[in-house]
Every structure is written in C-alpha cells, then in structure tokens.
C-alpha positions as CSV (number, residue, x, y, z in Angstrom):
1,M,54.7,-86.6,-50.4
2,L,55.3,-88.5,-47.1
3,P,59.2,-89.1,-46.4
4,D,60.5,-92.6,-46.2
5,I,61.6,-93.7,-42.8
6,L,65.0,-95.6,-42.5
7,S,66.1,-98.2,-39.9
8,E,69.2,-100.1,-39.9
9,R,68.4,-102.5,-42.6
10,L,65.0,-101.2,-43.8
11,R,63.3,-98.5,-45.6
12,L,59.6,-97.9,-44.8
13,V,57.7,-96.2,-47.6
14,A,54.3,-94.6,-47.0
15,I,51.4,-96.4,-48.7
16,T,49.6,-93.6,-50.3
17,P,46.5,-94.1,-52.5
18,P,48.6,-94.2,-55.8
19,L,50.8,-97.0,-54.2
20,M,47.8,-99.1,-53.3
21,H,48.5,-101.7,-55.8
22,M,48.6,-105.6,-55.7
23,D,50.2,-105.7,-59.1
24,S,53.9,-106.7,-58.8
25,S,54.9,-105.1,-62.1
26,V,53.2,-101.6,-61.1
27,L,54.7,-101.8,-57.6
28,R,58.2,-102.4,-59.1
29,S,58.1,-99.5,-61.2
30,L,56.5,-97.1,-58.5
31,L,58.9,-98.1,-55.8
32,N,62.1,-98.6,-58.0
33,A,62.5,-102.1,-56.2
34,D,62.4,-105.8,-56.8
35,V,59.1,-107.4,-56.1
36,P,59.6,-111.1,-55.0
37,S,57.5,-113.6,-57.0
38,A,55.7,-114.5,-53.6
39,W,54.3,-111.0,-53.3
40,P,51.9,-110.1,-51.7
41,P,52.2,-111.3,-48.3
42,E,49.5,-113.4,-46.5
43,H,46.3,-111.3,-45.6
44,W,47.3,-108.5,-48.2
45,E,43.9,-108.3,-49.8
46,P,41.5,-105.7,-51.3
47,H,39.6,-105.1,-48.2
48,V,43.0,-104.1,-46.6
49,F,43.2,-100.9,-49.2
50,D,39.5,-100.3,-48.5
51,F,40.3,-99.9,-44.8
52,M,43.3,-97.7,-45.7
53,Q,41.3,-95.6,-48.0
54,R,38.8,-94.8,-45.1
55,Q,41.8,-93.9,-42.7
56,Y,43.0,-91.4,-45.3
57,V,39.7,-89.8,-45.2
58,Q,38.8,-90.2,-41.6
59,T,42.3,-89.7,-40.0
60,P,44.7,-88.2,-42.5
61,W,47.1,-87.4,-40.0
62,A,47.9,-91.0,-39.4
63,A,48.3,-91.7,-43.2
64,G,52.0,-92.2,-42.7
65,W,51.5,-95.3,-40.5
66,N,50.7,-97.6,-43.4
67,R,54.1,-98.6,-44.8
68,Y,55.7,-100.8,-47.4
69,V,58.8,-102.6,-46.0
70,L,61.8,-102.6,-48.4
71,L,65.2,-104.0,-47.7
72,R,68.0,-101.5,-48.1
73,A,70.2,-103.2,-50.7
74,K,71.9,-101.8,-53.7
75,R,68.7,-102.8,-55.5
76,P,65.9,-102.4,-52.8
77,I,63.4,-105.5,-52.5
78,L,59.9,-105.4,-51.3
79,I,59.6,-107.8,-48.5
80,G,56.5,-106.8,-46.3
81,T,54.1,-104.4,-45.0
82,L,53.6,-102.6,-41.7
83,G,50.3,-100.5,-40.6
84,G,48.6,-99.0,-37.7
85,F,45.4,-96.9,-37.0
86,P,43.9,-95.2,-34.0
87,R,41.7,-97.5,-32.2
88,T,40.6,-95.1,-29.4
89,E,41.4,-91.6,-28.3
90,S,44.7,-92.9,-26.5
91,E,45.5,-96.2,-28.1
92,A,46.7,-97.3,-31.5
93,E,46.6,-100.7,-33.2
94,I,49.4,-102.2,-35.1
95,G,50.0,-104.9,-37.8
96,Y,52.8,-106.5,-39.7
97,S,53.2,-109.0,-42.5
98,M,56.5,-110.3,-43.9
99,L,56.9,-112.6,-46.9
100,G,57.9,-116.1,-45.7
101,S,61.4,-116.0,-47.0
102,W,62.2,-112.9,-45.1
103,Q,60.9,-114.2,-41.8
104,C,62.9,-115.2,-38.6
105,R,65.6,-112.8,-39.5
106,G,64.8,-110.0,-37.2
107,L,63.4,-107.8,-39.9
108,A,59.5,-107.8,-38.6
109,T,61.1,-106.7,-35.1
110,E,63.2,-104.0,-36.5
111,G,60.3,-102.5,-38.8
112,T,57.7,-102.9,-35.9
113,R,59.9,-100.9,-33.7
114,T,60.5,-98.3,-36.1
115,L,56.8,-98.0,-36.7
116,I,56.1,-97.7,-33.0
117,Q,58.3,-94.7,-32.6
118,E,56.6,-93.0,-35.5
119,I,53.1,-93.6,-33.9
120,L,54.3,-92.4,-30.5
121,R,55.5,-89.1,-32.0
122,N,51.8,-88.2,-31.4
123,Q,51.7,-87.6,-27.7
124,R,48.1,-88.4,-27.5
125,F,48.6,-92.3,-27.6
126,E,49.6,-93.9,-24.3
127,T,49.1,-97.6,-25.4
128,L,49.7,-99.8,-28.4
129,T,48.0,-103.0,-29.1
130,A,48.1,-106.0,-31.7
131,Q,46.4,-109.0,-32.4
132,T,47.5,-112.4,-33.7
133,L,46.6,-116.0,-33.4
134,P,48.1,-118.2,-30.5
135,G,49.7,-120.5,-33.2
136,L,51.7,-117.9,-34.8
137,I,54.8,-118.2,-32.8
138,P,57.1,-116.0,-34.9
139,S,54.3,-113.3,-34.8
140,I,54.2,-113.7,-31.1
141,R,58.0,-113.4,-30.8
142,V,58.0,-109.9,-32.5
143,L,55.5,-108.5,-30.2
144,E,57.4,-110.0,-27.2
145,K,60.6,-108.3,-28.2
146,C,58.8,-105.1,-28.6
147,G,57.7,-105.2,-25.2
148,F,54.1,-106.4,-25.8
149,H,52.4,-108.6,-23.3
150,L,49.2,-110.8,-23.7
151,V,46.1,-109.2,-22.2
152,G,43.3,-111.6,-23.4
153,P,41.1,-112.3,-26.5
154,G,41.2,-110.5,-29.7
155,D,38.3,-109.2,-31.7
156,D,37.9,-111.9,-34.0
157,E,37.3,-115.6,-32.9
158,G,40.3,-117.4,-32.1
159,T,42.8,-114.3,-32.1
160,I,44.6,-113.0,-28.8
161,R,45.5,-109.4,-27.9
162,Y,48.9,-107.9,-26.7
163,R,49.5,-104.5,-25.4
164,V,52.3,-102.3,-24.4
165,S,52.3,-98.9,-22.6
166,R,54.3,-95.9,-23.7
167,A,56.2,-96.2,-20.3
168,E,57.2,-99.6,-20.9
169,L,58.9,-98.6,-24.3
170,P,61.8,-96.3,-23.9
171,A,64.5,-99.0,-23.5
172,L,63.1,-101.0,-26.5
173,I,62.6,-98.4,-29.2
174,P,65.6,-97.2,-31.4
175,Q,65.9,-93.8,-32.3
176,V,64.8,-93.5,-35.9
177,E,64.6,-90.2,-38.1
178,P,62.5,-89.7,-41.0
179,C,64.1,-88.8,-44.3
180,A,63.4,-87.6,-47.8
181,P,63.3,-90.4,-50.5
182,A,66.3,-89.0,-52.1
183,Q,68.3,-89.1,-49.0
184,S,67.5,-92.7,-48.5
185,E,68.7,-93.8,-51.8
186,S,72.1,-92.5,-51.0
187,R,72.2,-94.2,-47.6
188,E,71.1,-97.8,-48.8
189,H,73.7,-100.5,-48.4
190,D,73.6,-104.1,-49.3
191,S,72.9,-105.9,-46.0
192,R,72.3,-109.3,-47.2
193,R,75.5,-110.8,-45.8
194,D,74.4,-109.9,-42.0
195,F,71.3,-112.1,-42.3
196,E,72.6,-115.4,-41.3
197,N,73.9,-114.0,-38.0
198,R,70.7,-112.3,-37.0
199,N,67.8,-113.6,-34.9
200,E,64.3,-112.4,-34.5
C-alpha cells in the first residue's frame, strides 16, 4: 500500500486500482471521508481510469503520482484529484482538478506543489509540463504560482502548455514527507476556519 502524503491542509491518497471508483458511496467507505454531492470533478471520466490502469502496467514506479485530494479535517472531505505521468525520459506532465466549491482557496496550488516534490524525488526528471485552456484563469494562476511559464500550444486543439525546470523550483516547493495512513489520521485537523483568509 502506498503511503499517504501530507501537506499543511491536505492528505493525498494514492489512487490504486481498488480505489478507481466513481461511485460516491464506495469512495466514502474506502477513503473513510465525506464525498460531496458535486463529485466527481470535471473531466474525471472512465477514460482517465483506463489511462491510469495502463500507467500501473507500463510505469509502476510512477503509480503514486495519481492521488485523491482530501481536506485534512476531523472528518476528511474528498475535494479533488492530482495526477502525473512520464512524458519523456526527462520530463513529466501533471494535471489537477478540484471541485468548484473548493477552488480559489489555495488548495490546488498547495496540492500541486506537493505533487511536484513527489515527482522530483526521481532525479531523472528535469522538467515538468502541464496543459490547460487559455480561458481557465484559476488553473493558469495555479501553474504560475508553482513557477510554470507559458511555452506554446498544447497537444489538443485550443490548449496551451506551461513548463518549469527543476532548477527553477527550489524556492517554491515546500518540504513534504510521506507518511503511513495510520500516522496521517492522528495528524488531521480542522482547517475550515483558515479558508476565508487564504488566496490561491
């Protein structure tokens, strides 16, 4: 079982094959967390699970890059997903999706920074890339706050690509240590009261 990863307000749970569910009631039980009625987030569709299943077979060492994002509260709340995959021998691509009611609170930025550090534990990767749409300003702000810069068009029509190198990241990425799920339970806290004073 892959360990959870903690940041200040989040617990990132590895999306293993047994956890690849879209059914809210099943996820609620498996994660021991509340699942909002708005679940799943945008673009969280069956083809994403197919892609992750292939990743487990082709690059099992990167399996822990795909994570459910849980708010660390007395009763954890499932609020989004993060993911990454090797794009080339030295570059990885990341993506993220948060439920609408949990956007614009700095949570996507916090989670993305945490995922970036996890990926860069593998020294072979020198650059990270991400794709978004030019009209998704909150998504662009997350990337910019993580040090990414616009480099051109993305793979799909209408998308744009951002990139950041390892050398550009040290001052931006927090120190985050993985921990076992049992440890994470004891460290959870209710952080709802902090939200109104936080930006992206």
